[in-house]
C-alpha positions, 0 to 999 in steps of 0.5 A: 500500500505504501509503495502505491503511494510512492513511499519507498524509503524510511525517509519518505515515510517520515516526511509523509508522517509529518503531513496533516494529522487528520486523515480527511473525510470519513469513509462512508459506513455500510456493509463491506466498508473497512476503516482506514485505521483502527487502534488495536491496543488501547488501554484506559485508566481501568488497566491499573498502572498501565493506562492513564486516560479515561475511556471517554477521553480516548473516544473523543480523541479518536473521533478528533483524529478521524478514527472510525474504530477503536479497540479498547483492550483493558486488562482484567476488566470490561468497565472501560468499554461501558464508559467508552460506549456511553460516550458515543 
């Protein structure tokens, strides 16, 4: 995928990463649509001594960044998922 965008070296990748932080318009939702990016390892304050942010803050920040998906992977508890879902 990176080669299709003309990125073939680490230096080009770093330059591309310095571009705009917001990924642009959101993809249409629906069957068969795949999010462009999903954070798959995200710990909230409910993972004792591992995460610091409240679930609502994580959801808000993910929305600001244009994420269409976020996997809240707290350890030993599902409590953060409830609060994250309530933020939607």
